[in-house]
N, C-alpha and C positions, 0 to 999 in steps of 0.2 A: 504493500499499499503506500502510495506516495505521500510523504510528509506534507502537512497543512501549512501553506503560506501564512505568515502574520501580516496583518493590516498595518498600514502606516502608523496608526495610533498605537497599536500593540509594539511595534518596533521602537517608537520613541519611549514608551513606557520601559520597555526592557533596557534600552541604552542608558536610562537615567540610573539603573541599578548597577551599571558598570563604571570602571574608573578609567576615563580617557579613551574609550573606543569611539571610532568615528564611522559614520554612515557614509558610504560612497556607492552611489547608484544601489545595487542590489547586494551589497556586501558590507560587512563590519570589518574594521581593521584597528590595529594598535601595534606601536612600536615600542618594544621593551628594551631598555638600556641596562647593560650589565657592566661590571667592572673590567672585563677584558674578554678576549676571544674564548678562552677556556670555559669561563662561566657561562657565556652565551651558548656555547655548544652543549653544556650540561643542561641548560634550560631547554633547548631544542630537543635533546634526547628524552627529557621529562614529558615534553609535548607529544612526541612520538608515541609514548607509551599510553598517554591519555586518549590520543586520537584512535589508537588501535581498540582501546576499551570502548569507546564510544561508536567505533566503526563510522568515524567521521573525521575527515582529514583536511587541515587547513592548508592554505598556500603558505609557504615560508620563504622569507627573504632574509638572508644574513648578511649583514655588513659589518664586520669585525666584532664590535661589541653590541651591536644593535640587531635585534630580531623583530621583523615585522611579520605579524600574523594576519591572515585574511580568511574570513569564514563567509560561506554561503552554501546553501543546500542546492548544489547543481541540479539534482534529479527533480527538484520542485521549482526551480526557475527563480530562487530568491531566498529570502531569510525565513527560517523556521525556528521553533523552539530549541532544536538541536544545536543551532549556532550559538544561541545565548547560553544554554547549559554549558557547552564546552568552553565558551568564553569565561564564564564565571570559575570553572575549574582551572583554566589557565592563569587567571588572576591569583588564585589560591597557591599555585606552585611558583609564582613569579617572585615571591617575597623571601 
């Protein structure tokens, strides 16, 4: 069954619960800054484990100590609850 797309109102509400995530068209994204490359890669590995657990995989862009994560449910054509649930989990492991 295809995940249910969130309405614009639901997306805005969910974004308010997150710290510094941005809405760009049909995706949400955030750049996490770390002390150095090794710490950034450790974060990416933790994100990979979460993504497998959720069976939902973000786009990941790594720039030395900065990791940008982008979420969207491609099979639904936009944002679903899966995106916001995973974003919250990523927030938790980023500290």
